N, C-alpha and C positions, 0 to 999 in steps of 0.2 A: 451790844449789851441789852438794848431795849428789845431787839428781835428775840434774843435768847429768853428774856423774861416773858415775852408774849407767848412764845412756843411752850414754855414751861407751864404758864398759867392755863393756856388752852388745853395742854395735855392733861392737867389735873381736872379741869372742868369736864372734859369729855369722858372722864372715867365715871361721872355720875349717871344715874338712870335718866332716860329722856324726860319722863314726867317731872322729876325733881328739877332738872335743868330748866325746863320750860317755866315752871312755877317761880323759880328763883329769878329768871329773866323778867317775868311779868311784875313781880314785886319790886325789883330794882328799878325797872323802867318807870313804873307808876310813881314810886317815891321820888325819882329824879324829876319827872315832869311837875308834880304837885309842889315839891320843895322849891324847885327853880322858880315857878310862878309866884309863890308866896314871897320869896326873897326879893324878887324884882319889884313887887308892889311896895314892899317896905322901904327899899333903899333908892328906888328911882321914882322921882316925882313927876318928871316930864314924860309925856307920851312918846316923844321921838326917842328918848333914851330907852324906854321900855321896849319899843319895837326892835331897836337894834340889839338889845339884850336878848329878846325872844329869838331873834334870828341866830344869834351866837349860840344860845342854848340848844336850838334845834340842830344847828350844824355839829355841835359837839356830840349831841345824841346820835346823829347820823354816823359820825366818825366812830363812836364807841360801838354802835350796833354793827357797823361795817367790819370793824376789827373782830368782833365776836363771830360774825358770819364767816369772815375769812379763815379764822382759826378752825371753826367747825367744818367748813367745806374742805379745807386743806387736809384736815385729819381724815375725813371721810374718803377723800380722793386717794390719799396715801394708803389707807387700809384696802380700798378697792384695788389699787394697783398691785399691792402685795398679794392680795388674794388671787388676782389674775395670774401673777407670776408663779405663785405656788401651784395653782391649778395647771398652768402650762408645763411647769417642771414635772408635776406628777404624771401628766399625760405623756410627756416625752420619756420619762423613766419607765412607764408601763409599756410604751411602744418598744423601748430598748430591751426591756426584760422579755417581751413577747418575741422579739427578733432573736435574742440569745436562746430562748427556750426552743424556738423553731430550729435554730442551727444545731443545738444539742441533740434534739430529737432526730433531725435529718442526717446528722453525721454519726449517730450512734451505731455501734456494731450489732446491737440488738434490733430485731425486727419489731417495729411499733406500728400498730394499725387500730382502726376503729370501724365498727360495723353497725348498721341499723338493725332493727328488730327482725328483718327478713334476711339478714346475713349478707347484705350488700356492703361493699367497702365504702366508707365515708372518708377515710384518710389512710395514707400509707407513707412511711418514711422510705428513704432510698434502699435500705437493706431489705425491707419487706417487699418492695418492688423487684429488687434484684433476685431474691430467692424464688420468686414466682416467675421470673423470666419475662417481666413486663416493663416496657419503657415508661418513663415518667407520665403519670396521669391515666394510662390506658386501663388500669385495673379498677379505677373508681366507678362505682355503680354496678360492678359485677360481683358475683358470689364465688365461693370456693369451687363450685362445680365446674368452672371454666379452667381451673388450674390443677386440681388434685383428684386422685382416684376416688371413686364413690364411697369406699369404706371410710376413708379419712374425712370426707365431707360430712358423712353422717355423724361420726364421732365428734368433730369440732362443733357441729350445729347443736348436738345434744349438750355439750359443755356450755355453750353460749346460752342456751335456754335455761340451764340450771342456774347460771350466774344471774340472769335477769329475774328469775323467779325468786331466788334467795336475796337479791339485792345486796350481794356481798362478794368479796374477792374469792377467787379460787385458783389454786396452783396445781398444774399437771405436767407430767412428762409425756410428750406425744411424738409419735413418729410421723414425719412430714416428708413428702417427696418434693425436692427442690432441684434447682439447676445444678447443685453440687452432689446430687444423688439423695438417697434416703438418709435423713439426719434426725437426731433426737433433739427436740426443743423443750427446754424448761420454760413453760408458759404461765404467766400470771394474768388472769382475766379479771375484769371488774365491770360493774354496771356504769353505763354512760347516761347522765341525766340531762333533761332540758332545763330551761330557766325556771320552770315551775316545780322541779324536783321529780318529775315523772321519768321513769326509765325509758330511754329512747333507743337503746342498743348496748353494745359492749365495746370496751377497749381491751387491748392485749399487748403485753411486752414479752417477746419470745427470744430466748437466748439459746444459741447452738451449744449443747453440752455433750455432743457425741464423743469427743475425745475424752472428756472427763468421765463419762459413764463407762467407756471402754477401759479407762485406767482403773476405775472403781471395781469393774468386773474382774480385771486381772488381779487387783489387790485382794478381792474376796476369794478368788481361787487360790492365790498364794497363801492367804490366811488359813483356808481350809486345808491346803496341803501341809502347812506348818502344823496345824492342830492334829490332823488325822494320819500323818505319816507314820509308817511302821518302823521307822528308824529315827534316831535322835537328831534333833535340830536345835541349834542355839544361836542367839544373837548377843554379842558382847560389845562393850565399849572399848574401842581400840586405844583410848587415852588412859582409861583407868584399869583395864583388864578385868572388868567385872561383868557378870551376866546381866543383860537387860531383860531377857526372856528365854525360856526353854520350852520345848513342847512336852506333852505328857510322856511320850516314849523316852525322851532324854532323861527326865527326872526318874521315871520308874526303873530304867535299866541301871541307874546308879544308886537306887535305894533312897531317894530323896522325894519330898513333896515339891511340887513346882514352885510354890511361893517361897520355899526355903532356899532354893538355889538362886532365885532372883536377888541380885545385889551382892552375892558372894564372889570371891575371886575365882577366876577360871583355873587357877593353879590348884584349887581344892579338889578337883576331880582327877588329878594326876598323882601317881605314886611318888613319894619323895625322891627315889633314886633317879627319876626321869626329869626332875625340875630344871636342871641345867640344860638338858636337851630341849625342853619346852621353851625356855627363855631364848635359846638360840633361834628357835622357829619364830617366836614373836618378833625378834629383831629382823629376821629375814622378811617377815610380812610387812615391814615398814617400806620395803623397796619393791614388792611385787603385789599384784592384785589377786593372784590365784595360786593355790598350792595344794597338792595332794600328798599326804604322808601317812604312814602307818605308825601307830603309837599304842599306848595302853592307857585305859582309864581306871580309876579306882572307885569302887563302890563305898557306900557309907560305912559298911562293916570292915573295910580295909582290903577286901578281895579285889583282884584286878582282872581285866579282860581286854583282849586286843581289839583295837578299833581302826578303821580306815577313816581319816579326816580329810574332807574336801572343804577347803577354806576359801571364801571369797571376801575381799576387802572393798568397802565403799569409801570414797574420799570426798572432801569438800572441794570448792572451786579452786582452792590453793594447792590441791593435791595432798592435803594432810589426811591421814587415815582416820576415819570416823567410827566405823562399825566393822565387825567381823561376823559373817554369816557362815556357820559351820554345819555341815552334814556329817554326823558321827555314826558310822555304820559298825555295828557289832560283828566282827569277823571270826568269832569263836568257832562257829560251825565250819567255816572255810579253813581255819587253821587245823581243826581236827581232821578234816578231809585231806588237807595237804600232808599232815603227819601220817595219816593212814596210807595215803598214796605213796609217800616216801618209804614207808615200811614195806608195802607190797612191791615197790620198785626194787628195794634192796633184796627182798626175798626172791624176786623174779631173776635178779642178776646173779645172786650168789648160790641159788639152789643147784644141786648136782643133777636135777632132772631136766631133760630137754623139753622146753616149753616154747610155744610160739602163739602169736595172736594174729588172726586173719579176719578180713572183712567177709562177713557171711554172704553179702550180695554178689561180689565178684571173685571171691576166693583169694584175693591178693594178701600177701603177708604184710602186716603192719609193723610187727616187731618180733624178734626172737631173742631168747636169752643166750648167754655165752655157751651154756651146755648144748643147746640146740645147734648153735653155729659150729661148735667143736665136733659134734656128731656128724654134721654135714660136711665137715672139713672146708668151711667157708668163713665168711665174716658177717657180722650183723648188718653192716651197710650194704653188702652185696646181696643179702637175702631179702631185705626189705623191698617190697613191691613185686616180688616174683609170685607166680601162681602156685598155691600150695600143691595142687595135683601134679605140677611139673617136676616135683622133687622125687617122685616115685616111679619105679620101673613100669613099662607097659606090660600087659595090656591095660592093667587097672588104671595107670596114670592117664592113658589116653581116654579112657571111658569116664574119667572123673573130673573133666575140665569144666563141666557145667556149673555156673554159680550156685552155691547153696547145696551142692551134692554132698551126701554123706557116704558115698561109696568107699571112701578111704578108711572108714571106721573098721578096724580089725588088723590083721597081720599083712604086712607088705614089705617090699624091698625099697629101701631108701637109696636114691641115686646121689652119691656124694660128689663133691666138686672135683675130686681127683679121678673120677671115673669108676670107682669101686662101688659095690653094692653092699648094703647092710640090712639084715633082717630086723624089722622093728614091729612093735605093736603100736597102732595108732588109736588114740582115744580122743574123741571130739566132744566138747561141751559148748553148747550154744548159750549165749548170754546177750545182754544189751547194755550200753553205757551212753547216757545223754541222748537217748533216742536212736542210737546207731546199733545195728545188728552185728554182733561179733561172734567169732568162733575161737575157742581155746583149744590148741592142739598139743597133746602130750605124747611124746615118743618114748618107748621103752625098748632097749636093744634085746633081741632074742638070741638064744644059743643057735649055732649053725644047724645042729641036727633037728631042731624043731622048726626051722624056717619053712615058709610055704614053698610049694613046688614051682611057683611061677617065677622064673628067672634064675640066674646063677649068682651066687653070693661070694664075694671076695672079702677076706679079712683086712 
């Protein structure tokens, strides 16, 4: 209890300023000595008693002074010990933080390095040493000229000088020759200062962004392709069946503005009579990643046109459909060409005139119509591939076997499959289709009395 009271009193006293505490001690001590001497003179008449009392007072004073000194020294020693412990803990914490920082820097996948004003390496982490192809410590004191091509050395030195001159951070994408080949590094450079704040060099943190930049380049190309394509492209949400984006061609071909279609249902561009078919296609796309199908799209004014849809579905990690990428090609011209071709094919097959098509380069028959086959008393399949000139009687037939020859133009004798001959007039028309030189052959049967004299004709 007394010890607790003493510590409490000492703690309160030591909170006072030193000069106040000293003055208080002088006043209390002086009052004690003077008061004690006066009391002894008043109450003790004998000299022996006064000496004993003086000794007792002195010892009591020593005890009180010693107690006060003990409390003061204990407090000071405790404070000093705590200060030393705090300082030791701070030093240990700093060392631990520096060790952690060194480990973070050294194990970083980014290349981290520092250079002096002359471009010599002062520090490199493991990744920086690895990409330079240098074992630990061997790059220190050397410059980029020992590791990189001259052009890259000049560029990096210029950037470092600019950073030191501006005394500010700078960020660049730079091409660097490394042990992994030529890579793109996204590099942040900054000034390195000494203890007086003077720039002594530069530090840099370089991250390999080659793959990212390649992906960005591909994305840019894809974006340009999307925007500039001469056919319609759209991206829709597979969960809501609404357009997320369309390219200008897609919107223009359907009579809409681009921003008007974004957010609308994909079913708005189909004629009502096809909606059930389109819904079936949407269901089918839940189970397949790619589909090519022909359909029809409806313009804003209600008119329709045929389209070829090439649909690709993207999915999340669970395989759930996320987006549909659609290439929508207007095939109106192709349909018209197909219809025209069908009409010509029908006319070719049904006309009563004997017509054949031959390759102008080698004279081989590519096709004949039924009338031509009937006149030759053969079949279309049998005649395909035969040389046109071989169907006519010699000597003109023999003289006309050269590819591209027009000797057959005029009146000749047709050698029929049954061995008979038929007088005909041959008319040739040269044309081309898809870059291929063709010859249209038209045969007209002649009366026997007007037949050419070359050969004998049988009916």
